[in-house]
N, C-alpha and C positions, 0 to 999 in steps of 0.2 A: 296186491291190494293194500287198503288200508282194513284195518281191524274195526268194522263197524257191525251195528246188529245185523247187513245183510251177511254179512259172514263172506265166504271166500265166492259167493254169486258176483258180487261187484268186483272182482279180480278180470283182468284182461288179459294176463298171461299165467299159463302155467309151467311152473317150477318143479321139473322132475331132478331130486339132489340124488336120487341113487345113481340115474345113469349121468348127472350133470350136464342135464339140458334145458334149454326155456323154449318156448311154443306158445304160439299165440291159441287163445281159446276162441270157439265160435262167436264171433260178432265183434270181435279185437278190431277187423280191417275194416269193417264200417265206422267203427266208434273213430277211427283212426282219421278215416277220409272225412267224416260229418262232421266232428268235433276237432280237428287239427287246426294249428296256427297260433302266434303268439300275440296278435294282436286282441285286446280284452273286449268280450261283448258291452254295448250300451244298453241301455233299458229305454232306445229312444221310442215312440210309438211313430206306423205310418200313418201318412195322412193320403186319405185316400178320394179321387172326385167320384163324385157322383153324378148320374147314372152310370156314368162308363165303368166304374169300379176300376178305376185309373190309379196307381201310386204315384204321388206326385213330389212326393219327400218325405221327412221326416222332423219331428219334434221333441225335445226333452220331455223325460217321463213327467217332472213337477210339472212342469206347462201345461203339458196334456191331461195333468189329474185334477188342476187348478181352474182348468175352462170349461166353461158350460155353453150348451146349446144357445145360439145364436150369438154369441164372441165373434169379433171378424178380426183375424189376425196377418201378417203378410207373409210370404214365403215366395221365394223368386223374385219376380215382378208384378205379383197378381193379390189382391185381397180376396180370402177365402172366408166363408160364415160357415160357421162348426153348424151340423146337424145333428150329429150326439158323437161320444164318445167309448169305444168299447174298450174289451182287453185288447192292449197293443195296437187298438187304429183309431184314428180321428176320421169320422166322415165329415167331409166338406162339400160346400156347392160355390159356385165362382157368387162374390160379393160385387161384383159390376162396377169394382172401383171404388167401391165406401171406406172410408176412412178407419186403415186400422191400426190396431196394436200391433208392436213388435215382440214377438217369441223371444223368449230367455233361453239359454242351454246352462246349467250346472256342471261343475267338473276342474281339474284342477289344471291351472294355467300353466304353460311352459315360462322357466325359469331364465335370467339372463343368464349367459355364457361365461366362461371366466374373462374370457379375450374383451367381449363387450364391456363386462364389467371392470376391467383396467382402461380401456378408453374412454369409460365415463370419469372414472377416476383423475384421469390425466387430464381430459379435458377441463373439469373442478380446479384443477392445479393451474392447467394454462391462463385459465381466467383470472382466478385469482390473484397471480404473478403481474398482470399487467394493470396499469390505471384503467380507468372507466371509460376513455376514448380510444385507448390504445386496444383495450378489449373488441370492443365494438366494431373496430376497421379491423382487426385480426380475425373475430368470428365472421363478419362480411367477406373477408379476403379469403381464408383458408374453409370453412365452411359452407359459404354458400347461403347464412341467414340475408334474410333482407336486416337491414336497420333498426327496423322498431322490436323484430325478434332476438334481433343482438342485444340492444338494449334493457330486453325485459332480464335474458340470459343474465348479461349483467349486473344486472340491479338484483336479481334475485339471488347470487352467488355473494355480492357486498352484504347483503342483510345479513346473510346466514353467518360469513364471518364475523360481522359486526356483534352479532347476537351470543354466539359461540366463542370468539376470538379466535378462530381460527375453521377452516371447512375440512369436512368431513372426506376423508379421501381410503386408499387403501393402506395409507403410511401413517396413518392417525385417527384412531376411532375414538367417538364424543358420546357421553354418557349425559343426558339431558333429563332432569328433572324436573317437574312444574305442577302445581296445583290445579285441579281440575272445579269444575262449577258445582260439581255435588260433596265437594270436600275432601275425596279421595286425591291420588297424585298418580303422575303418568311416568314413567319411567321410558324415557324411549333412547335408544342404543343406535346412533347414525353408523353403518357400517356398510358402503356399497361393495358389497364382496359378492352379490347375485342374492337369489330368492333359495336357494338349495342351501349355503352356508349359512344363510339368514334362520332360514325354517328351523335347521340342525340346532342352531345357538339357541332361539329362540324357546325350542321344545326342553331344551336341557338346562335354560336357567328356569322354565318355568316348574320343571321335577324339580332343584335345586330349590326354589321356593317352596313349593310344595312340602318338601322333607324339613326343612328349615323351620316356616311359620305355620307346615298344618294347616294350610290352606290351598284352593285351587283358584288359579288366576287368569284373567283374560289375556289372553295373549295373539298377536297378529305379526307375521314378517312378510317384507315387501324384498324386493330386491337392491332398496338402499338402506333399510336399517329394520329395526324390529318395535313393539312397543309391548308392555308390559302394563297391564291397571293395576295400580297399587291401593290395596285399602287403606283404611283409619289404623289396623294392626302392625301393618309393617313401617317398620324404621331403621334403616341401618346409614353408617356413610356411604357416600353417593359413588366415591373411588372403588370401593370393596367388591360391586358388580362385576368389576373386572377378574376378582382372583376366584368368584363363586363357582366358575367351572372352568377344572383342571382339566388338564391334558391325561393323565393319568387314569381318572374315571370318567373320562366323557363316553366312553363306548357302553358302559353298564347303566350311566345315566341314561343315554341316549335311545338305547335299547327298552331300557323300561319308560322312557315317555312314548316313543314308539310305539308299544301293546296298547297303550292310554288312547290314540290319536285313532281317527279314520284311516289314517294311511294304513295300517295293518290290517282291517276288516276287508278293504278293498283289493288291497293284492292278494292277499290268503285264498280270495275267491276268483281274482285272474289265474293265480297259481295252479289253483285245483282244476280250472276247467282246461288249460294249457296242459296240464300234465295228465287229461284224461280220467283224472280220478273223478271227475264229474263231468256229467256226459253234456252235450250242446242240443243234441237231437234225439228223440224217443220216437221209435215206432213212427219213423217218416217225418215227424213235426219239431218243431224248434222247442226247446223246454221254455217257459215263460221265465222272465227274469225274476219274476217275485219268487218263484219254485228256486229258480239259482240260488238265490240270496239264501232262503229258508233252507237247502241242503247243504250249503258252504257252511252255515251256523251249526248244524247238526254232526258235519267234519270234524268243522274246530274241536266241538264239544268232545268228539270220539278221541281226535288225537291231543287236544291242550286243553283239558277241562279247567286248569286254573285259569285261563284266559277268558273263561265264558261264567264263571263263578260268582257265586254273589259278594258283592262289595264287602258287606258285614263278615264274611270269613276268611278274606283276606288279613294277610298280615307280614308286613315287610315285601321284600321285592318276590316277584314272582319267579318263580323256579322254568325256564324253561329247557323243554323237552327236548331229544336230541333226535329229531326227527327232519327227515330231507325238505320237507314242505314248509315247517316251521323254520328252519335255518335259510330258505332260499327266498320265502317273504320277510324276514328280519331284511336280510341281507339288500332286498331291492326296497327296504323303506329307507336304511343308511346311507346307500350307495346310488339307488336311482332317485327317489323321491327327495332326498337329503345327499348331503355331500362331507360327510364323517372322513375322510382324507383329508378335505381342504381345510374344514373347522381347526381340526388336528394340526395343521401347518398353521393357522392364524393364532391359535391359542397362544401354542409354541413359539412363536413369534413376538408376541406380546408378552411372554415370561422371560425372554431373551433381550427386551428393548428393543427390535428388530420395528416394532409397529407402536408408536407415540400413543398413550390413552391422555383424555383430558373427561374430567367430571365437573358440570357445571349447573349449579342451581337456575332457574330463571322464573321471571314471575310470568311469562309469557312463552307460550311454545316458539320457537325459531322455526323460521319460512321452511326449510327443510323436511319440520315435522306434520305440516300439513296433508303431505302425500299418505303417510304413513299412519295418520290419525283416523283419514276419512280411506282407507283402503277398504277394496273390495271383498265381500264375504271368503272368494277362493284365498284368501290370506290368514284367514284363521286361524289358530292351532289348538281351539276349544270349540267347542258345541252350541257356545251362547249366539242366539239368532240375532242379526242385524240392530232390531229395536231396544239390544239389552247389553250392546255396548258400551262399555265406561268411559271409552274413549272419546264417546259422541259426548261426552257431557263437556267436551273442553270448548269453550268459545274461540276461535281462531279469527286473527285481523291480523291482516298485513303489515309489518311493521317497516319503519323509516329508516334507513340507513345511517342516518347521522345518529340518529339515537337508539340505535338497536341494541347498543353497547352497555347500555345500564339498565338492560331487560334482568340482570344477577339483581341488581340494587333494588332495596324496598326504598320507600320513599319515607324519609324522617317523620312527616308530619303523620303520614298514616300510622307509624310504630309507635308518636306520643299520642296519638287518638285511643288507641286501641289498648296501651298500658292505662290512661285514666280511666277507658269503661271496665278494662279489667280489677284494677284496684278498689277493695270494698268500701262501699259510701255506707259509714255508720251511722246512725244517727240516735240510737238508743240501745241499754244493755243488751238485749236480746239480739240485735244485730252483731255486738260486736262477739258474744257466744256464739253465732252461727259461724263467724269468722275464724274463731278460735278453731270450732271444728273441724275447719275447711283447712286452716294453715299447719294444724298441728299445734303450733310452740310460735308464740308473738313477742321478739326481744325485746327490752323494755325501752330502748332509745325507739326504735320504731313505733311503737304507741306513745309516744311523748308526741315524737313529730308530726304521728297523726293529727293527733288532739284528743287522744281517746283515752286520756287519763281519769276523767270522771266516773266514764262509765267503767271502767275495771275498777274503782275503787267499790263499785255499787255489787259487781259479780263476786269481788273478792268478801265483802262484807255478808252477802246472801251464803259462800263458800260453794258458789258454780265455778268459779276457777282459781288458781294457788300459781305464787311462782315457782320459779327452780331453776338451778343454777346453770351455765353453760359456759364454755370458754371465754366469751362473750360478755359475759356477765348476767344478768338476771332475766327470765324470760316470765312470761304469764302463756298459762296451759289450762283449757278447760277440765276441768275434772274429770268428766268422762273420759276424756284422752291422757290422764296419767300415766297410761302403761304405754306408752312413746315414748316414752323418756329411756326406755330399755335399750333406744335406739337399735333392737337386729333389723335384718335388713329388711322386713315388709313396714316395719313401721316409720324407718328411714325414706325409705319410697314413697310412704304416705306425706312425710313432712316435706320433702324437697318437690313433689308433685303439687302438693296446694299452694306450693309458692310460686313453683312454675305459672300455675295456671292465674296468678296475678300479678306477677311483675312483667312478663313479657318476655322479650330474649335480653340473656341476661350470661354473662361466663360463669363456669364453676368456681373461681375463686372470688367474684361478687358477690354470689350467693353464699357461699361460704362464711363470707363477710359479714352478711347480713344477717346471719342465723347464727354466727358464733359458733360454729363447728366448724372441721378439719377438711381442708381442701378434698383430701381420699374418701371422705366420708362421703361428702356430697358427691364426689364424682364416681363413685357405688350407688349411689340412688339414681342419678341420673342414665347411668348404665343399663340398670334395670327398667328405669320409665322407657329407656327407647328398647329395649328388645320386645318390651310390650306394646310398641309402637304411639305411647303416650309424649314421645319428647321426639323433637329432631335436633341435629348438631347443623351448625355451618356456620357462617358469616355473613351475620343478617343485617347489622347496623351499619349503613355506609360511612367509609375509613376506617373501621376497626378490621386489626389482623390477628386479635384474638379469636378461638375457636368459643362460638355461643352456641347454647341452647335456648328452645323455647318451647311452648306447649303447642303441639300441633292445632287443637283449634284456633287458639291466638295465632300463630301462622298463618295459618288458611283466611282468617281473616284479615291479617295484613296484606295479603297477598290480593286478595279482593279490592280492599281501599286502594292499596297501589295503582288497580288499573283501572278503577272506577271512581276516585276521589272524584276529579272533573265529569265524569260521565254520568250525569245524574238521571235518574230513569225519568223517563215521562212518556206518559199515556199517550198513544200518537193520537194526533186529532184526526179526523175525517177530513179528506179534501176539499170540503165547502168550506169548511173553517178556518182552513191555510190558507183559501184566496182571499176571508176577512182579514187575517192578517194580514197578508200582502196587501189590500187598499190601506190598512193601517201604517204599514211600514212606509209603504209610498207616497202618501199623503192621499190617497184619492177619496177616504171616506171624509164625507163631511163632516167639520170640527176639527181635522187634523191638519188642514194646509198651512203649508208655511206663509211667510208675509215679507216683503222688502225685497231688496237684492241681497243679501245675506241669505233669505231662503231662496232663493232663485239659485245661488251659487252651490246650497246643500242640495238641491234638486239637480242640478247637472253634475255634480261629483257623483250622485248616487248613479245615475244615469250615461254615464259617459261610456262611451266605447260602442253604445247601441245605434245603428243604424236604422233611421224610422223614415219613413217619407218627409221630405222637406216643408211640405205643408204643414204637416200635421204637427210640427213641433210648437208653432206659436199658435196656432189653431186649436188644436186639442189639447196637446201630451203638457205645456207647461202650465195653461192656466187653470188647468183640472189637478193641480198640484202646488199652485202659488195664489193664493188670495189676492185679487185684484192687480192682474198680472200687468205690470206695465213694461210694454217692449222698449221702453227706452233703458230699462233696467239692464237688458240682455245686452242690448249695443253699448251700453257702458261697460259692462265686463269685459265685452270684445276688444273694444278700443285699448282697456287698462292693460291686456295682456294676461287676464286671469283666466280666460277662457279662448279656445278655438275652435274651430270646425270644420269639417270639410269629409269627406268619401276616404273612408279608412282600408275599403274592402273593395277593391274596383272589380266590377262581373269580370275583367279581359284579363285573362293572363298577363304577368310581367312583361313577357319577353318570348318571342315565339322558341326560342329554344325549351324553354318549359314543357309546353304542349304543341310539338309538333302537329300530330294528328287533329287539331282543333282548328277549324278555319276562324281567320280574324273578321270579327264582324266591325263595321264602320263606328268610328265614334258620333255620339248623337248629344246633345245638348240636354240636361236634365230636364225634366217636367217636373210639375207638381208635386209627383210619388218621388221625385229621383231618392233614394236612402241619401242620409247626412247624417252626421253624428258630432254632437256635442261634446269637447275634450277638455279638460284642465289642463293648461299648457306646461304645467309640472309634468303630466304623465301623459303628454304625448308622444316622447321616445319608446317607451315600451310597448303600448297601443298602436303605434303605427305600425312596430317592428321592422319597418324595411329606410335605408337611408337613400342618398340622392343616389343616381345612377342616368344613363342614358334616356332620352325620351321614347316612347315606341314606336317602332318604325311605321305602323300604320297611321300615324298622326295626318289629319288633313294640312295641308302645306300653310295656312294662314295658324293654326294653333301650332306649327311646330317653330313657326317664327317668333310668336307670342312667347313659345315658350323659351324658346334660346336668350332672347331677350332679359326672360326674367332668370333666368340661371346666370345671363351675365353681369347686369344692370341690380339686380335684385328687388326688392319691393318697389313697385310704382302704381301713379294714376294711370286711369285708363287714357287720359288724354295723353301722357308720354308716352304710353304702350302704343296707340295710335300712329304716334309721330314718329317712333323708334320704327316701327315695324311697316309704315308707309300703306299700312289699313284704312280703310275707312271707321268711323267708333263705331257705327252699328255691326261690322266685320269683328272687329277686336273685341265686342261684346260675345258675338255666336264664341268667337275663339276661345276666349276665357271659361264661357262654360261647356265646352268640348273638353279644355282641361280639366276643369272642376269634375266634370262625368267620371275622371279616370282617377282620380283621386291625384293628381297632382298639383292642384292651385287652390288657395282658400283667400279670404278677405281680413282685413283687417277687423271689420265690422258687419253689422249683417243687413245694413241695408240695401246693398245690392243683393244679395237673398230673396230678399224680401220684394224689391222690384222683379226679379225674377219668376217670383210667383204670382203676379198678377195676370191675370187671363190673358192671352194673346192679343185678341182688340183691344183691349186698352194700352198694352205695349207699343203695339203699331200706332197706335192715337200719340203716346209720350213721346215716340220717336219722330213722328211727322210734324208736332208741334216743337221741339227739339231743334226740327231742320229748318222749319219757317224761322224760328226765334235766331236761329245762327248759335246755336249752343254746340259745343262740341263734343262735349260730357254729357253721355246720356245714364248714367248711372249717379246716384247718390253718392258724394265726398266718401271717398277709402280707396287704400290702397290694395291694391295683388301680388302676392307673393307665391314662391313655390311652397307647397305644404311642409317640406321636410327641411324646408332651409334652416338652417342653425341648430337642425336634430341633430344629434349622435345616433348612428348605426345601432339599433337594435336589433340584428337577426335571430337571436335567440336568448326572448327576455323570458327574466324568473318567471315560471308560473306562480309562484307565491305571491307575487303582483296580479296575477288574475283572480286566483283563490280568494285574495282579499277584498278584489272589485265586487267578485259576485257576492261576496257576505254580505256587503256592504249594499249591494243592490235589492238584495233578495233576505236576508237576514237566516234564511234557511235556506239552503242550497240540495236541491236534488234533481238528479238526470234528469229529468223532464223538463225544467226549465230550462236547460239549454238548448233547447228546439226551438227559442227563439233568440238565440247569440249567433254572433257573424265572425267575431276575432277572439273567443274563446280557442283554447287548445283543445286538442280530444278529450274527454272525459276521462279515460285510463290517466293521463299526464295530470287533469286536474286534482282526480281523485289522490293521487300520490301526494301531489301538495299541500290537501285539508287533511290528509292524516298528517302530515307534519305539523302545519300548524294546530291539530288534536293534541299531537304527544306534548308540544312546548305549552299546552295549556290555556292557548289561545281561544281555541275554539271548543265545542261539544259534538260529540260524536253519538248516534242513537237514531232509536225509530222515531220521530216527532211526527211526519204522516203518516198514516196507515192508506194499506189498498196502491202504496207504490213502491216498487222494486228498488234495490239497490242502497247502497250505505246513503244517510244523510247527516248531514253536519248544520251547526247553527252555531250562530254569537251569543253567549250569555244570557245578553241584554232580550236577544230574540227569543231566548228559551220560554222567559217569564211572558215578552207579550203574548205569546204563543199560548199559555197557559190563562192567560187573562182572556183570551177571545171565547172559551169556553163557556165564558159567563155570557148568553144571550140574554139582548133586552127584551121588553116585552114587546115591542114596534118590530116590526120586522126592517132590517135593513136594505137599504135601495143604494147601490151605485151604478152608476151612468157609465159605462168606459169605452172607448173609441174602439172602434175595429183597428185601428194602427196602435193604439197604447199600447206597449210592450205588458199590460196585462191582462190582455184578451187572450186567456188561457182555455179557453171552448176548445175541446178536443185535446188537450194537452193535460191538464189539471182535474177538469171535471168533465162529464160525456159530453158528446154533440160533434158536428162538422164543424170543421175548423171553419174561420168568418175571415174572408179575407179583407186587408185591408185596402178599401178603396172608399170613395168618396165620403158621405158623411153619415156612413153606417155605424151605428152605436150596438151594445149589448148590455140590457139592464139585469144588472147579478139582484137578486132578491135574497137574503143571508146566506151569499157566494154560489149561488145554482142560476147560471143563466134563465131567467123568464121572459125577456123581449128580446126582440131583435129587428133591425129597421133602422129606416131613415131618422134621425134626430128628433122630430117635430112628431114624428107618428109615435113614439115610441113614449115620451113623454105625454102626449096625452091619453094614450092608453091607460098610464101608470095612473095619471090624474082621474079619469075615469074610474079604475078599480078602487083609488082611495074613496072617492063619494061615494 
């Protein structure tokens, strides 16, 4: 047995040293039967259904303790309501399908095997070695991925390579360091060796930092890397991280680190029960888990008292006793929970140069950092809870592949701005005296260049400052700082640190020249500052090759400005104010309407690509945005070739091969609500998104004849079409509109469109009058042509064009607005384009509208307009919007059931909130009565 206060009573074997025999004590057989087994006990609570007293499962101890009577949770495929929680039991009853919560289980997650880690590394290399197109095709062919999933994987790897300069693999380990929002720094080691090796590496690094800087650090390790959260006190050359853990001392470092982690405590209890030192059952009943923990802790205190000793009395490494349970537990920690031998091999390969290393400082975390920074609690290597993790202070945003390579470069304007802010603004002798106390000494040439000579004369006259000689000439020193001239290490650090706080990124040689001191002495002071964490070294100014130094606080500010210089903060406006902004942006707000043909062209450019009911365009949409709207202006814009109209997205599939399982519906001529779009002709190719092709196979014979004629002869008048196809003019007219419904035909002007939109009775009367009058042409003048005639095919249009169109249309783009769009790509694709525009400085990203989820982007001028909307007028703003209008956002941005675009239905918004709905006349009457 083990020597405890129980003495020999706890032993299971009797050792006869005289006769050299070992035999079992009474109870040993029962202890082996009831307590044997290698599977460790868990502290799960039994879930018992009442009133049958039937066990239905188990839940984790932490979940049971945190639950209360009345809580409903899911277990199996049923919902259960908790009646009460007892010791080791949760008594429940059937919740009759009530909405449940999902229970959680805490524990260690299995790590990725070395074979799988090798496969992941090879997959990364294979994707990185191919072009994006080849990579997608290879993943679809070899891995069976869907094209969209393959594209995301290729973009993920490409963005990482652009940010880090390489892709982390088992042949190349990357150390990445960046600032977080709290002013600290995060060190991420990209090492896809699996969780066991990375857990060992993280604990060893954490122990080395503790020994070097005397600070405990937060750390976490996943299968793909590890993160260590650095404080303001930690400063060191980044490439030195690869040499902090040495193969020769790894076993000792890792052993000491394991003793301080929960790994040792859990495995100690497991080994104590497996070895029957602690019994799982006593008196025919199971020993409760809390008792097992307490007895395991008492046993540890008896066998290994240094492990549970007061931390105030522990000095240096913990001495490990030569005890079989202790040796077994440490061995389990090093070779079961971690992989000591695997980490030894990795570190040895790094020392021999077989594994390449790369260290890079970035302004924002690379894409592969995101999973590591947001890792789950089972990856933590310390006891800090989730809500206190410093890694959560990092702002994560996806990175554009084309621009990610500049993440390590700071913005020159941000550097210049911080330098200007840091340099003292001296306005009187007192402020110059404060500056001297901060910087230590001020060379005469710097004094003259700053224009402070008059203030210096005053200080010299009053005895508050004096001159001293340096290698570069005279320097002004505050009288209180005269002792700094001894230039001891502490004084030198004060002078160099004071100047670093004022000048921003600089080289040691440049700082020595400004101070008139020797470069070696300045370098000594900089190294001392680095040791305290006050200064960081690196390559900060774009284009420089010399190593620079910068004050930590200033460098953090430069990083923040680099990331957010164009991302100005704005307090999100409520959705109602956003609706008011949209009314102004699209010129629906009274007093904001545009005028004339130029104004109409601007409105059409803003709304191009939107397919709205054909009748609504000239009846409701355009008159609401253009004051004194004249239909002749639209006709002239179309006839001049500036504007085109047509169906951009037919309801029917373009070919039978695309949707073989969907029955083809017969084409029909569009009615008054047929959706049509107006487009600036120069933008037609990318908005149309398709080129010439064969006519759909299900076209009626008349429509096919007209299509073949237009494809062969080009634009034609109705009379020419009827004569060439042998159709009656009325039949040719119906055939043309059938082609319009399919998005195949358009007209030069809008006169024919207006004729279509007349009521059916009026159209029949016109046709009868035309026949009696002997006229062959039923529609007004104008030619008909194929919509894609002369348009270059654009099967894969640039998403940037669609992103710019969304910004032009709405000013502020949010995901909810895409519900009204039919020609826009998927939000994921559009989001990538918007992020590209943000990185280029064309748009701003942020939280502009409250109550909406997802990322939001805005034009700079839209942000200013959105801010102006906050200032509400004294009188309520009332805007009447047609149900067919694209700004019918009821049920999208503001609460309420969606209102279909039918008839003369309108919505009256009061201060951005829907107040009245109904027919136009009724709504206007109610509004007048309210004002009265």
